[in-house]
N, C-alpha and C positions, 0 to 999 in steps of 0.2 A: 301360540304357534302361528306364524304368518303364512301367507299364501304359498310362498316359495318353499317353506318347510314342509307343508302338506304335500306339495308336488314331489319333493325329495323322498318323503316317506312312501308315497305311492310308487315312485320310481324304484326304490329299493325293494319293495314287496314284489312288484312285477318282474324285476330283474332276477330276483331269487327264483321265481317260479318258472321262468322261461330260459333266459340266456345261460344261467349257471347250469341248469339241467342239460341244456344242449351241449355245452362245452365238456361237461363231465362224461356224458354218454359218448361223445366223439373220441375223447381220450381213451375211454375204456375199450371201445370197439377196435380202434387202431392198435392199441397196446396188446390186447389179448390175441387178436387175429394176427397181427404182425409178428409177435413173439412166437406164436405157434408155427407160422410159416418159416421163420428163421431157424427154429429148432429142427424142423424137418429137413431144411436145406443143409444144416450143420451135420446131421446124421448122414445124408447122402454124400457130402463131400468127405466125411470121415471114411466112408466105405470105399471110396475111390482113391484114397491116399492123400487127399488135399488137406493135410492136417492143420496148417496155419489158418486157412480160410474157415475150416470147420470150427477151430477154436474161437476165432473172432465172431463168427455167427452165433455160436453158443453163448459167448460172453454177452453180446448185445441182446440176445434173446432173454437171458436171465435179468439183465439190467432193466430192460423195458417192462418185463413182467413184474419185477419187484417195485418199480416206480409206480405202476398202476395199483399194486397192493397197498403201498403206503398212501396213495391218494385216497383210498377208501378209509384208512385210519385217520388221516388228517384232512378231512374233506373241506375244512374252512380255508385252506391255503391254496394259492395259485402257483406256488413254486413248482409243482409237478409238471405243469404245462411247459415251463421253461427248461426243466431238466430233460423232458422228452425232446425238446428242440436241440439241446446240446448233444444228447445221445445220437440224434440223427446226423449231426456234424461228424461225430467219430465213426458212425457206421459208413457214411459216405467216403470218408478218408480211407477206411479199411478196405472197402470194395475197390476203390481206385488203386490203392497200394498193391493188393493181391491180384487184381484183374478179374476177380470172380471166377465163375466156371467157364473155362475155355476162352478167357479174355473178353467176356461179355459184360463185365462189371459196369461199364459206363451206361448201359441201358437201364440199370436199376437206380441210377441217380435221379431220374425224372420223378418217379413216384415218391422218393424220399424228400425231394424239394417241395413237392405239393403237400406232403404231410406236414412239413415245417410251417407252411403258410397257414393251413387250416387249424393247426393246433395252437400256435402262439398268437394268431391274429396277424392281419396283413401289415400293421405298423411295426410291431416287433420283428416280424418275419423279414422286413427289409434288412435289418442288421444280421439276422441269422443266415439268410440266403447269401448276403454279401460275403460274410466270413466263409461260409461253406464253399462257394464258387471261387473265392479268392485263393483258398488253400488248394482246391482241386486244380485250378489253372496253374498255380505255381508248381505243383507236382507233375502235371502233364508236360510242362516246358522244362522240367529238370528230372527227366525220367531215370537218371542214374540213381536217384533216391528211391525209386520204386522197385518192387519185385517184378511187376508186370512190364510189358513192353508194348506200346501202342504205336500204330502207323500214323504218320503225319496226317494222312487223309482222314483217318478215323477221328483224330483229335479235332481237326477242323470241322468235320461234320457234327461232332458232338457239341462243340462250343456254339456253333451257329444254332443248332436245334435247341440247346439249353437256353440260349438267350431268347429265342422266340417263345419257348415254352414258359419261361419265367415272366416275360412281358404279358403274355395272354393270361397266365394264372393270376398275376397281380391285378390286371385290369378287371378280370372277372370277379375276383375277391373284393376289389374296391367297390365296384358297382353293386354287387350283392350286399355288401356292408352298408352302403348308402341307402339302398332300397329297404333294408331291414331297419335302419334308423328312422326312416320316414314312417314306416309302418308302426314302429315302436312309439314314435311321437304321437301319431294319431291314436294309438291305443291308450297311451298315457293321458292324452287330452280327454278322451271318452271316459276314462276312469275318473279323472278329476271332476268332470261335469256330473258324473253319476254319484260322486261322493261329496258334492258341494251344494249348499243351499243357494238357489239362483238369486235370491234377493240380497241377502247379507254377505254372500261369498264365504260363509263359514262352513266348516265340515259338517256333514249331517250324520244321522244315526248309522247309516250304512258304512260310512268311513270308520266310525268308532268300532263297530262290531266286526267288520271284515278286515280292517287294517290295524287300527291303533291297539285294540285289546289283544289282537293276535300277536303283535310285536311285544306287548307287555307280558304275555304268557311265555314267549320265547326267551325274553331277557328280564326275568322278574327282579333281579337285583337293581336294575336301572329305573324301575317304576314303582315298586312297593316299599312302604305303604302308599297306596294310591287313594287320594281323597277326591270325592265327587261332590259338586255343588249344583243343585237345581235352582235356577232363578226364574221368577215370574214377575212380569211388570204389573204393578198394582193398578187396578181400574183401567186397563188398556181399552176395554170396550167403550168407556166414556170418551176416550180420545178419538176412536173411530166414529162414534155416533156424533160427536161434536164437530170435528174438523174434516171428517171423510177418510176413506181408506188410503188415499194417496199420502196424506199427512201421517196416517198410521204406519205406512210403510217407511216413510222418512224417519219416524221415531224409532222404528226397529233398527234401521241402519245406524242412526245416531247412538242408540244404546249399545250396539255392537262395538262402535269405536270406543265408547267409554269403558266397556268391559275389557277390550283388548289392551287399553292403556293401563289397566289395573293389574295385569297378570305378567308373569315372567315369560321369557322367550320359549321355555320348555312346556308351558301350560297350554291347555286346549280350551278354546271357547267354541262350542258347537250349538247349532240350532237343530233340535231333535224332532220338531214337528212343524206344523204350518202356522202356529199361533205365536204367542208372546212368551213362550217358555224356552229357556236355554239351559244347556248342560256345560258346566265348567269342570275341568279335570286338572288336579294338581298332583303330578307324579312326585314320588319321594317326599311326601308331606304328611305328617301325622294329623290327627283330628284337631288338636288344640291350635296348631298353626293354621290349619285349613279354615277354622272359624275366624281367626284373625284376618286372613286374606279375604274371606268372604265379607267380613265387616268393612274392610277397607274399600272393597268394590261397592258395597251398599252406600257408604258415605260419599264416594266419588260420584255415584249416580244422583244421589239426593242433592248434592252441591252444584250440579251442572244441569240446570233446567233446559229443556228443548226450546230453541229460539229459531224463528224464521222471520220473514219480512213483516208479518202481521200477527204472529203468534208467539207467546212465551208461556210455556206450560211446565210446571214442576212435576217431575217424575220420581217415583219411589219404586222400590222393588223388595220382594220378600224372597228369602233364600233358605233352603234346607241343605244341611251338610252331613256327610257320613264318610267313613274311611273303610277301604278294603285292604286287608293285610296280605291276601293272596288272590290269585286270579279266580279261584273258586268263589270268592266273596263279592265279586264285582257286581253281579246282578242284584244280589241282596242289598248291597250298599246303595245302589241306585234306587231301589224300592224304598229303603229307609229314608234316603234323602228326600224322596217325593213325599213321604209321610211327614217328615219334618217341615217341608215347605208348606203343606196344608195346615200344619199346626201354627206356623208363623202367620199365615193369612187369617186363621181362625181367631188368633189372639191379638189382632190389631194391625197386621201388615207392617211393611217397612222395618223388618227385623230379620235377624239371622237365628235359626234354631238348629 
């Protein structure tokens, strides 16, 4: 898994915890409060004999309420936000058509337009608001199609006010969205730094535990069987003692490149400590295949000695392998892979166990 893939996984995790929650809570609040208010208004209009308006308010109240209920049942879909935006279009047209209570319907268009913008997002809202206002303007200039009757002065005042309101609402939403994106990028970068080893730029143990294994637990079919490999560079202390720690750091970066060249795009190469030990994860790979992949990596490292201007040093590595069949076995698999690594080192190094 390369640097951009790690960033995408961090982005997905952070987005799920923040933005998705915010959008869902916004939809629920507006839906339940709005449907309740419309139900009350429907009853009031029914009591004063305004049957058509009462029927329409009751209809849209039920539609909004059930859309929110279905969004609970199908929480993985975004379609409910766009359905809510469409319902706002029909509600707006209903209010303009009937005139609302004592011909005050045009005043209620403003909050409905704002609801469209914050529910579907400002980009999609451009289309929604354009359609809504286009149909409203057509109706207001063809009032023979409407049940209500509006004075020309009221129509002019409404359109000017609506235009100003829409401009201010979109400008505010745009800059709020830009500000949120900048904060989001800063947060994402902080998360990336906290989850990345500064020397090798590999993911660290925190990334594995807080992000990767959490994703594996959520979608086990995409990850298990999950094989883990612990790799330790043989006699790394000799390299540090002979050439110095700067060369030792260069060797770690070089080994990182060799390991990444030996794995698939979906695999993880991580540095889990401050030394010469690495953790490699092969998702959807059984134990026998994981041993073969680990052996391929060992051979690749052995066949590519470290070279610099004045140094050529042969490097070997010992590897321990184990497989977890479920998320409950991940920690045990890592412990067993560590035991297998020490067995490989005890029995001669430069081997896979």
